N, CA, C and O atoms as a GROMACS GRO file, in nm:
protein
  312
    1MET      N    1   4.911   4.244  -0.102
    1MET     CA    2   4.802   4.194   0.081
    1MET      C    3   4.757   4.092  -0.012
    1MET      O    4   4.645   4.073   0.035
    2ALA      N    5   4.767   4.000  -0.127
    2ALA     CA    6   4.672   3.907  -0.112
    2ALA      C    7   4.767   3.819  -0.036
    2ALA      O    8   4.711   3.733   0.032
    3GLU      N    9   4.881   3.822  -0.034
    3GLU     CA   10   5.047   3.709   0.042
    3GLU      C   11   4.927   3.762   0.178
    3GLU      O   12   4.809   3.731   0.162
    4LYS      N   13   4.950   3.808   0.252
    4LYS     CA   14   4.952   3.830   0.360
    4LYS      C   15   4.854   3.803   0.420
    4LYS      O   16   4.863   3.731   0.519
    5THR      N   17   4.723   3.857   0.373
    5THR     CA   18   4.578   3.747   0.360
    5THR      C   19   4.546   3.630   0.387
    5THR      O   20   4.493   3.581   0.486
    6ALA      N   21   4.610   3.555   0.217
    6ALA     CA   22   4.603   3.367   0.242
    6ALA      C   23   4.716   3.332   0.350
    6ALA      O   24   4.708   3.211   0.373
    7GLU      N   25   4.783   3.370   0.399
    7GLU     CA   26   4.852   3.309   0.520
    7GLU      C   27   4.784   3.353   0.642
    7GLU      O   28   4.669   3.308   0.636
    8VAL      N   29   4.795   3.403   0.723
    8VAL     CA   30   4.664   3.478   0.793
    8VAL      C   31   4.598   3.346   0.929
    8VAL      O   32   4.483   3.319   0.896
    9ARG      N   33   4.622   3.296   1.010
    9ARG     CA   34   4.542   3.249   1.076
    9ARG      C   35   4.412   3.289   1.090
    9ARG      O   36   4.378   3.401   1.126
   10LEU      N   37   4.334   3.194   1.059
   10LEU     CA   38   4.092   3.270   1.043
   10LEU      C   39   4.166   3.330   1.204
   10LEU      O   40   4.279   3.379   1.208
   11GLU      N   41   4.105   3.317   1.287
   11GLU     CA   42   4.086   3.350   1.453
   11GLU      C   43   4.214   3.525   1.444
   11GLU      O   44   4.168   3.628   1.494
   12ASP      N   45   4.289   3.528   1.410
   12ASP     CA   46   4.387   3.711   1.383
   12ASP      C   47   4.373   3.714   1.235
   12ASP      O   48   4.455   3.785   1.178
   13ALA      N   49   4.311   3.670   1.183
   13ALA     CA   50   4.182   3.744   1.054
   13ALA      C   51   4.069   3.826   1.074
   13ALA      O   52   4.017   3.927   1.027
   14LEU      N   53   4.051   3.742   1.163
   14LEU     CA   54   3.870   3.809   1.251
   14LEU      C   55   3.891   3.855   1.378
   14LEU      O   56   3.797   3.880   1.453
   15LYS      N   57   3.990   3.866   1.404
   15LYS     CA   58   4.016   4.015   1.523
   15LYS      C   59   4.021   4.106   1.473
   15LYS      O   60   3.958   4.205   1.510
   16ARG      N   61   4.131   4.102   1.329
   16ARG     CA   62   4.190   4.243   1.249
   16ARG      C   63   4.051   4.284   1.165
   16ARG      O   64   4.027   4.401   1.134
   17LEU      N   65   3.978   4.193   1.138
   17LEU     CA   66   3.837   4.247   1.106
   17LEU      C   67   3.739   4.338   1.201
   17LEU      O   68   3.686   4.438   1.152
   18ALA      N   69   3.720   4.309   1.320
   18ALA     CA   70   3.731   4.355   1.393
   18ALA      C   71   3.809   4.521   1.403
   18ALA      O   72   3.775   4.602   1.317
   19GLU      N   73   3.836   4.532   1.430
   19GLU     CA   74   3.951   4.618   1.478
   19GLU      C   75   3.915   4.716   1.361
   19GLU      O   76   3.852   4.815   1.398
   20ILE      N   77   3.955   4.705   1.177
   20ILE     CA   78   3.858   4.775   1.099
   20ILE      C   79   3.720   4.855   1.118
   20ILE      O   80   3.680   4.971   1.107
   21VAL      N   81   3.668   4.728   1.152
   21VAL     CA   82   3.520   4.745   1.224
   21VAL      C   83   3.512   4.861   1.260
   21VAL      O   84   3.452   4.965   1.232
   22LYS      N   85   3.601   4.814   1.344
   22LYS     CA   86   3.597   4.888   1.484
   22LYS      C   87   3.625   5.172   1.443
   22LYS      O   88   3.571   5.277   1.479
   23THR      N   89   3.737   5.123   1.356
   23THR     CA   90   3.785   5.229   1.320
   23THR      C   91   3.715   5.285   1.212
   23THR      O   92   3.731   5.407   1.213
   24LEU      N   93   3.638   5.244   1.111
   24LEU     CA   94   3.592   5.257   1.052
   24LEU      C   95   3.439   5.310   1.091
   24LEU      O   96   3.398   5.411   1.034
   25GLU      N   97   3.379   5.263   1.158
   25GLU     CA   98   3.208   5.329   1.254
   25GLU      C   99   3.287   5.460   1.300
   25GLU      O  100   3.232   5.569   1.292
   26GLN      N  101   3.419   5.446   1.349
   26GLN     CA  102   3.418   5.570   1.440
   26GLN      C  103   3.450   5.697   1.297
   26GLN      O  104   3.477   5.817   1.299
   27GLY      N  105   3.438   5.636   1.228
   27GLY     CA  106   3.470   5.809   1.110
   27GLY      C  107   3.481   5.915   1.148
   27GLY      O  108   3.402   6.008   1.140
   28ASP      N  109   3.610   5.909   1.205
   28ASP     CA  110   3.719   6.020   1.219
   28ASP      C  111   3.874   6.029   1.129
   28ASP      O  112   3.966   6.109   1.142
   29GLY      N  113   3.853   5.877   1.004
   29GLY     CA  114   4.005   5.927   0.968
   29GLY      C  115   3.944   5.969   0.753
   29GLY      O  116   3.846   5.959   0.680
   30ALA      N  117   4.047   6.002   0.752
   30ALA     CA  118   4.109   6.032   0.584
   30ALA      C  119   4.009   5.935   0.520
   30ALA      O  120   3.978   5.828   0.573
   31LEU      N  121   3.954   5.986   0.388
   31LEU     CA  122   3.854   5.887   0.320
   31LEU      C  123   4.010   5.772   0.240
   31LEU      O  124   4.002   5.650   0.234
   32GLU      N  125   4.093   5.827   0.206
   32GLU     CA  126   4.215   5.720   0.162
   32GLU      C  127   4.219   5.648   0.303
   32GLU      O  128   4.179   5.533   0.321
   33ASP      N  129   4.264   5.716   0.384
   33ASP     CA  130   4.276   5.534   0.477
   33ASP      C  131   4.167   5.497   0.526
   33ASP      O  132   4.184   5.390   0.584
   34SER      N  133   4.048   5.538   0.532
   34SER     CA  134   3.898   5.399   0.519
   34SER      C  135   3.920   5.349   0.343
   34SER      O  136   3.893   5.232   0.315
   35LEU      N  137   3.968   5.439   0.234
   35LEU     CA  138   3.944   5.336   0.163
   35LEU      C  139   4.023   5.225   0.172
   35LEU      O  140   3.965   5.119   0.149
   36LYS      N  141   4.162   5.220   0.203
   36LYS     CA  142   4.230   5.140   0.193
   36LYS      C  143   4.216   5.040   0.328
   36LYS      O  144   4.266   4.928   0.325
   37LEU      N  145   4.137   5.092   0.458
   37LEU     CA  146   4.133   4.944   0.559
   37LEU      C  147   3.981   4.876   0.482
   37LEU      O  148   3.941   4.762   0.509
   38PHE      N  149   3.931   4.943   0.410
   38PHE     CA  150   3.824   4.859   0.376
   38PHE      C  151   3.856   4.786   0.299
   38PHE      O  152   3.794   4.682   0.312
   39GLU      N  153   3.952   4.783   0.189
   39GLU     CA  154   4.027   4.699   0.083
   39GLU      C  155   4.108   4.527   0.183
   39GLU      O  156   4.133   4.408   0.161
   40GLU      N  157   4.116   4.624   0.287
   40GLU     CA  158   4.220   4.529   0.385
   40GLU      C  159   4.080   4.451   0.446
   40GLU      O  160   4.070   4.340   0.498
   41GLY      N  161   3.974   4.556   0.418
   41GLY     CA  162   3.892   4.447   0.526
   41GLY      C  163   3.825   4.308   0.404
   41GLY      O  164   3.823   4.186   0.422
   42VAL      N  165   3.773   4.398   0.271
   42VAL     CA  166   3.790   4.259   0.232
   42VAL      C  167   3.848   4.192   0.192
   42VAL      O  168   3.792   4.083   0.177
   43ALA      N  169   4.007   4.199   0.140
   43ALA     CA  170   4.067   4.054   0.100
   43ALA      C  171   4.098   3.989   0.224
   43ALA      O  172   4.153   3.883   0.195
   44LEU      N  173   4.085   4.006   0.395
   44LEU     CA  174   4.069   3.898   0.490
   44LEU      C  175   3.951   3.811   0.498
   44LEU      O  176   3.942   3.691   0.526
   45THR      N  177   3.807   3.955   0.448
   45THR     CA  178   3.688   3.832   0.469
   45THR      C  179   3.728   3.757   0.323
   45THR      O  180   3.692   3.640   0.331
   46ARG      N  181   3.767   3.775   0.240
   46ARG     CA  182   3.757   3.680   0.131
   46ARG      C  183   3.849   3.558   0.194
   46ARG      O  184   3.835   3.456   0.128
   47ALA      N  185   3.911   3.548   0.271
   47ALA     CA  186   4.035   3.493   0.331
   47ALA      C  187   3.990   3.372   0.432
   47ALA      O  188   4.003   3.250   0.449
   48CYS      N  189   3.932   3.480   0.485
   48CYS     CA  190   3.783   3.387   0.645
   48CYS      C  191   3.722   3.253   0.521
   48CYS      O  192   3.740   3.131   0.530
   49HIS      N  193   3.652   3.324   0.418
   49HIS     CA  194   3.559   3.256   0.305
   49HIS      C  195   3.678   3.160   0.315
   49HIS      O  196   3.656   3.055   0.376
   50SER      N  197   3.773   3.175   0.277
   50SER     CA  198   3.774   3.057   0.172
   50SER      C  199   3.841   2.940   0.270
   50SER      O  200   3.843   2.826   0.221
   51LYS      N  201   3.892   2.955   0.392
   51LYS     CA  202   3.912   2.931   0.481
   51LYS      C  203   3.825   2.819   0.552
   51LYS      O  204   3.874   2.715   0.595
   52LEU      N  205   3.709   2.846   0.557
   52LEU     CA  206   3.631   2.872   0.643
   52LEU      C  207   3.565   2.739   0.495
   52LEU      O  208   3.531   2.641   0.562
   53SER      N  209   3.549   2.718   0.402
   53SER     CA  210   3.442   2.674   0.282
   53SER      C  211   3.643   2.511   0.300
   53SER      O  212   3.652   2.400   0.352
   54ASP      N  213   3.708   2.568   0.251
   54ASP     CA  214   3.826   2.419   0.331
   54ASP      C  215   3.833   2.340   0.414
   54ASP      O  216   3.873   2.225   0.395
   55ALA      N  217   3.798   2.384   0.516
   55ALA     CA  218   3.788   2.289   0.638
   55ALA      C  219   3.599   2.233   0.638
   55ALA      O  220   3.564   2.130   0.696
   56GLU      N  221   3.507   2.318   0.569
   56GLU     CA  222   3.408   2.267   0.572
   56GLU      C  223   3.455   2.113   0.416
   56GLU      O  224   3.374   2.021   0.416
   57LYS      N  225   3.487   2.110   0.387
   57LYS     CA  226   3.526   2.012   0.288
   57LYS      C  227   3.560   1.879   0.330
   57LYS      O  228   3.534   1.766   0.285
   58ARG      N  229   3.658   1.947   0.479
   58ARG     CA  230   3.752   1.814   0.542
   58ARG      C  231   3.674   1.714   0.650
   58ARG      O  232   3.714   1.610   0.703
   59ILE      N  233   3.532   1.797   0.666
   59ILE     CA  234   3.499   1.742   0.783
   59ILE      C  235   3.372   1.651   0.733
   59ILE      O  236   3.291   1.656   0.641
   60GLU      N  237   3.395   1.577   0.829
   60GLU     CA  238   3.320   1.507   0.792
   60GLU      C  239   3.236   1.385   0.901
   60GLU      O  240   3.289   1.327   0.996
   61ILE      N  241   3.109   1.373   0.858
   61ILE     CA  242   3.056   1.320   0.990
   61ILE      C  243   2.987   1.153   0.997
   61ILE      O  244   2.981   1.071   0.905
   62LEU      N  245   2.943   1.140   1.131
   62LEU     CA  246   2.961   0.947   1.152
   62LEU      C  247   2.820   0.982   1.096
   62LEU      O  248   2.722   1.056   1.105
   63SER      N  249   2.883   0.866   1.025
   63SER     CA  250   2.729   0.861   0.940
   63SER      C  251   2.698   0.638   0.992
   63SER      O  252   2.587   0.588   1.008
   64ARG      N  253   2.808   0.576   1.001
   64ARG     CA  254   2.762   0.440   1.182
   64ARG      C  255   2.882   0.436   1.202
   64ARG      O  256   2.976   0.497   1.152
   65VAL      N  257   2.865   0.281   1.359
   65VAL     CA  258   2.961   0.199   1.370
   65VAL      C  259   2.889   0.052   1.398
   65VAL      O  260   2.790  -0.005   1.445
   66THR      N  261   3.020   0.035   1.329
   66THR     CA  262   3.028  -0.068   1.251
   66THR      C  263   3.115  -0.191   1.246
   66THR      O  264   3.210  -0.194   1.168
   67PRO      N  265   3.084  -0.299   1.331
   67PRO     CA  266   3.214  -0.422   1.366
   67PRO      C  267   3.314  -0.319   1.404
   67PRO      O  268   3.355  -0.261   1.504
   68GLN      N  269   3.348  -0.326   1.184
   68GLN     CA  270   3.520  -0.262   1.132
   68GLN      C  271   3.594  -0.100   1.228
   68GLN      O  272   3.699  -0.037   1.232
   69GLY      N  273   3.456  -0.096   1.293
   69GLY     CA  274   3.531   0.061   1.299
   69GLY      C  275   3.391   0.138   1.248
   69GLY      O  276   3.291   0.093   1.194
   70VAL      N  277   3.436   0.306   1.296
   70VAL     CA  278   3.361   0.451   1.240
   70VAL      C  279   3.331   0.373   1.144
   70VAL      O  280   3.391   0.266   1.135
   71GLU      N  281   3.204   0.419   1.025
   71GLU     CA  282   3.275   0.482   0.929
   71GLU      C  283   3.200   0.615   0.915
   71GLU      O  284   3.098   0.641   0.979
   72THR      N  285   3.274   0.718   0.805
   72THR     CA  286   3.215   0.816   0.828
   72THR      C  287   3.182   0.866   0.663
   72THR      O  288   3.244   0.806   0.575
   73LYS      N  289   3.109   0.950   0.633
   73LYS     CA  290   3.080   0.992   0.492
   73LYS      C  291   3.148   1.234   0.520
   73LYS      O  292   3.200   1.300   0.610
   74PRO      N  293   3.106   1.255   0.409
   74PRO     CA  294   3.177   1.355   0.347
   74PRO      C  295   3.113   1.432   0.469
   74PRO      O  296   3.094   1.351   0.560
   75LEU      N  297   3.062   1.596   0.512
   75LEU     CA  298   2.981   1.627   0.547
   75LEU      C  299   2.812   1.660   0.420
   75LEU      O  300   2.697   1.646   0.462
   76ASN      N  301   2.838   1.693   0.306
   76ASN     CA  302   2.808   1.728   0.179
   76ASN      C  303   2.713   1.651   0.145
   76ASN      O  304   2.596   1.683   0.127
   77GLN      N  305   2.760   1.547   0.134
   77GLN     CA  306   2.662   1.380   0.134
   77GLN      C  307   2.535   1.401   0.221
   77GLN      O  308   2.534   1.462   0.327
   78PRO      N  309   2.416   1.335   0.155
   78PRO     CA  310   2.308   1.291   0.213
   78PRO      C  311   2.354   1.107   0.300
   78PRO      O  312   2.267   1.044   0.361
   0.00000   0.00000   0.00000
């Protein structure tokens, strides 16, 4: 499952997470099936967190416009 969740797009992972939550909330599945879904959900959540963290690191903010062009800096710098 780790390889599959690392390759999944964020949007697809979020959609699958919503499906898992809906299924688990219905509560009519077997315990073993529910545990497998829960494990899949945890793996997808971790993959989403990783993707969002990576995206945040890549985001830059506009700090000022100079005659030489736009100056940017990483999002987390003051």
